[in-house]
C-alpha positions as CSV (number, residue, x, y, z in Angstrom):
1,M,29.5,-6.4,41.2
2,G,31.2,-3.7,39.2
3,R,30.7,-3.1,35.5
4,L,34.1,-4.5,34.6
5,A,33.5,-7.6,36.6
6,R,30.1,-8.1,35.0
7,F,31.7,-7.7,31.6
8,G,34.4,-10.3,32.4
9,Q,31.8,-12.7,33.8
10,G,29.6,-12.4,30.7
11,A,32.6,-12.8,28.4
12,R,33.6,-16.1,30.2
13,R,30.1,-17.5,29.8
14,L,30.0,-16.6,26.1
15,G,33.4,-18.3,25.7
16,A,32.1,-21.4,27.4
17,I,29.1,-21.4,25.0
18,V,31.4,-21.1,22.0
19,A,33.6,-24.0,23.3
20,D,30.7,-26.3,24.2
21,E,28.1,-25.5,21.5
22,G,29.9,-23.7,18.7
23,P,29.9,-20.2,17.4
24,L,26.6,-20.5,15.6
25,E,24.8,-21.2,18.9
26,A,26.6,-18.4,20.6
27,A,25.6,-16.0,17.9
28,R,22.0,-17.2,18.1
29,R,21.8,-16.4,21.8
30,L,23.3,-12.9,21.3
31,L,20.9,-12.1,18.5
32,R,18.0,-13.2,20.5
33,R,18.9,-10.7,23.2
34,A,19.9,-7.9,20.9
35,R,16.9,-8.2,18.6
36,P,14.2,-10.0,20.6
37,G,11.5,-9.3,18.1
38,T,8.7,-6.8,17.6
39,G,6.4,-6.1,20.4
40,L,8.8,-6.9,23.2
41,G,8.9,-3.3,24.4
42,D,5.1,-3.3,24.8
43,Y,5.2,-6.7,26.5
44,L,7.9,-5.6,29.0
45,A,6.0,-2.4,29.8
46,A,2.8,-4.4,30.4
47,K,4.7,-7.0,32.4
48,A,6.3,-4.3,34.6
49,A,2.9,-2.9,35.4
50,R,1.6,-6.3,36.3
51,D,4.6,-7.0,38.5
52,A,4.4,-3.7,40.3
53,A,0.7,-4.3,41.0
54,Y,1.4,-7.8,42.4
55,D,4.3,-6.6,44.6
56,S,2.4,-3.7,45.9
57,A,-0.6,-5.9,46.9
58,H,1.6,-8.6,48.5
59,D,4.4,-6.5,50.1
60,S,7.0,-8.4,48.0
61,D,9.8,-7.9,45.6
62,T,9.4,-10.3,42.7
63,G,9.2,-8.4,39.5
64,G,11.6,-7.0,36.9
65,V,14.0,-8.7,34.4
66,Q,17.3,-9.8,35.8
67,R,20.1,-10.5,33.4
68,L,22.0,-13.5,34.7
69,Y,25.4,-12.2,33.5
70,T,25.1,-9.5,36.1
71,L,24.6,-11.9,39.0
72,A,26.8,-14.1,41.2
73,I,26.4,-17.7,40.1
74,D,28.8,-20.3,41.4
75,S,28.0,-23.0,38.8
76,P,29.4,-24.2,35.5
77,N,25.8,-24.3,34.3
78,A,25.4,-20.5,34.4
79,R,25.9,-20.5,30.7
80,Y,22.6,-22.4,30.3
81,G,20.5,-20.2,32.4
82,I,17.8,-17.9,31.1
83,D,17.3,-14.3,32.4
84,H,14.8,-14.1,35.3
85,V,11.2,-13.1,34.7
86,A,8.6,-13.7,37.3
87,S,5.6,-16.0,36.7
88,D,2.3,-14.1,36.1
89,P,-0.4,-15.1,38.5
90,D,-3.0,-15.7,35.8
91,V,-0.6,-17.9,33.8
92,F,0.4,-19.8,37.0
93,A,-3.3,-20.4,37.9
94,A,-4.0,-21.6,34.3
95,A,-1.1,-24.0,34.6
96,M,-2.2,-25.3,38.0
97,A,-5.6,-26.1,36.6
98,L,-3.9,-28.8,34.6
99,V,-2.9,-30.7,37.8
100,D,-5.5,-33.2,38.9
101,G,-5.7,-35.1,42.2
102,D,-5.0,-34.3,45.8
103,L,-2.4,-31.5,45.9
104,S,-1.7,-32.2,49.6
105,R,0.3,-35.3,48.5
106,F,2.7,-33.2,46.5
107,H,5.9,-31.3,47.3
108,F,5.9,-28.3,45.0
109,L,9.5,-27.8,43.6
110,D,10.3,-24.8,41.5
111,L,13.6,-25.2,39.7
112,G,15.0,-21.8,38.7
113,S,12.8,-20.1,41.3
114,G,14.3,-16.6,40.9
115,K,12.9,-14.1,43.4
116,G,10.2,-16.6,44.5
117,R,7.1,-15.4,42.8
118,A,5.9,-18.9,42.0
119,L,6.7,-20.0,45.5
120,L,4.4,-17.3,46.9
121,L,1.7,-18.3,44.4
122,A,2.1,-22.0,45.4
123,C,1.5,-21.1,49.0
124,D,-2.1,-20.4,48.1
125,Y,-2.5,-24.1,47.3
126,P,-2.6,-27.0,49.8
127,F,0.8,-28.5,48.9
128,R,2.6,-30.6,51.5
129,A,5.6,-28.4,51.1
130,V,6.9,-25.6,48.8
131,T,10.6,-25.3,47.8
132,G,12.5,-23.2,45.3
133,V,16.0,-23.8,44.0
134,E,17.9,-20.9,42.5
135,F,21.6,-20.7,41.5
136,A,21.9,-16.9,41.4
137,A,22.8,-15.7,44.9
138,E,21.1,-12.3,44.6
139,L,17.8,-13.8,43.4
140,H,17.9,-16.4,46.1
141,A,18.5,-13.8,48.8
142,T,15.5,-11.8,47.5
143,A,13.3,-15.0,47.5
144,T,14.3,-15.7,51.1
145,R,13.2,-12.3,52.2
146,N,9.9,-12.6,50.3
147,L,9.2,-16.0,51.9
148,A,10.1,-14.6,55.4
149,R,7.5,-11.8,54.9
150,R,4.9,-14.4,53.7
151,G,5.5,-16.5,56.9
152,D,4.3,-19.8,55.5
153,P,6.1,-22.6,57.4
154,R,5.8,-25.0,54.4
155,A,7.9,-22.7,52.1
156,S,11.7,-22.6,51.8
157,A,14.3,-21.5,49.3
158,L,17.6,-23.2,48.5
159,L,20.7,-21.8,46.8
160,G,22.0,-24.5,44.5
161,D,22.1,-26.0,41.0
162,A,19.0,-27.9,39.7
163,T,21.2,-30.7,38.4
164,A,22.8,-31.4,41.7
165,V,20.5,-30.3,44.6
166,A,19.0,-33.1,46.7
167,L,15.5,-33.8,45.6
168,P,12.7,-34.0,48.2
169,D,11.1,-37.3,49.2
170,G,7.6,-38.3,48.2
171,D,5.4,-37.2,45.3
172,L,6.7,-34.1,43.4
173,L,5.2,-31.4,41.3
174,V,8.2,-29.8,39.6
175,Y,7.6,-26.3,38.2
176,L,9.6,-25.0,35.3
177,F,9.0,-21.5,34.0
178,N,11.4,-21.6,31.0
179,P,14.4,-21.5,33.4
180,F,17.1,-23.2,31.4
181,E,18.5,-24.1,27.9
182,E,18.1,-27.6,26.6
183,A,21.2,-29.1,28.2
184,I,19.9,-28.5,31.8
185,I,16.3,-29.4,30.9
186,R,17.6,-32.8,29.7
187,A,19.8,-33.3,32.8
188,V,16.9,-32.4,35.2
189,A,14.5,-34.6,33.2
190,R,16.9,-37.6,33.5
191,R,17.3,-37.1,37.3
192,L,13.5,-37.0,37.8
193,A,12.9,-39.9,35.4
194,A,15.3,-42.0,37.5
195,L,13.3,-41.6,40.7
196,P,11.5,-44.8,42.0
197,P,8.4,-45.5,39.8
198,E,6.0,-45.7,42.8
199,R,6.5,-42.0,43.3
200,D,4.1,-39.7,41.5
201,V,6.4,-37.2,39.8
202,R,5.0,-34.6,37.4
203,L,6.5,-31.7,35.5
204,L,4.5,-28.4,35.0
205,Y,6.3,-26.6,32.3
206,V,5.4,-23.0,31.3
207,T,6.6,-21.6,28.0
208,P,7.8,-25.1,27.1
209,R,10.6,-24.4,24.5
210,H,12.2,-27.8,25.0
211,R,9.2,-30.2,25.0
212,D,11.0,-32.4,22.4
213,A,14.0,-32.8,24.8
214,L,11.7,-33.9,27.5
215,A,10.0,-36.4,25.2
216,A,13.4,-37.8,24.3
217,E,14.1,-38.4,28.1
218,G,10.9,-40.3,28.6
219,W,8.3,-37.7,29.5
220,R,4.9,-37.4,27.8
221,V,2.4,-34.6,27.7
222,A,-0.6,-35.5,29.9
223,A,-2.4,-32.2,29.5
224,G,-1.9,-28.7,28.1
225,A,-3.5,-25.3,27.8
226,G,-2.3,-21.9,26.8
227,E,1.3,-21.4,27.7
228,A,1.7,-24.6,29.9
229,V,2.0,-28.4,29.6
230,L,1.8,-31.0,32.3
231,L,4.1,-34.0,31.7
232,R,4.4,-37.4,33.3
233,R,6.9,-40.2,33.0
234,D,6.3,-42.9,30.4
């Protein structure tokens, strides 16, 4: 995608935010990107080093920060996406420690799966299946290549919108690494809450900025530690 096309795409998404949520919300998002706070440079440098070490050890391409406005996204919900950053292995392991019971019962479902780092990490656990859903075509293509190199028959990646993609059958562990703004978190929470009550459906939410929105949709915190919370339906 050329620079002019990326500018036009970003301008359209900003216009949609202004129309839907007002100029104050649009300004808040711009400021958060332009002045993200002290220490971000140090964090990004350390994150880049961790990502490079992981990818070198696993022959993968999962690191870096990908700005969504530079990517091809065929969804009206692109305005609610958050830039891609890969899950850290230590943070993922700490989050997984919150999940009790027999993991082989669960289908691991990563919504906003990016380049597939969490999918690769999930392959180290005895899940029944591992699936990622990503709406940015470039990130999805990279995730597909990463999974092909991994060669785990349980793992797959889907190109689609988290609010519309078909949900797997059976018990679900849904992983969210701060992938969306509140509107999509609420929509996903409602879809999952509407699944038959006999299904064991849990949300594992890392960097849970929108916990209150989940509570409003009928989800309660069952456990939490560090940067993660595990939620169940009321």
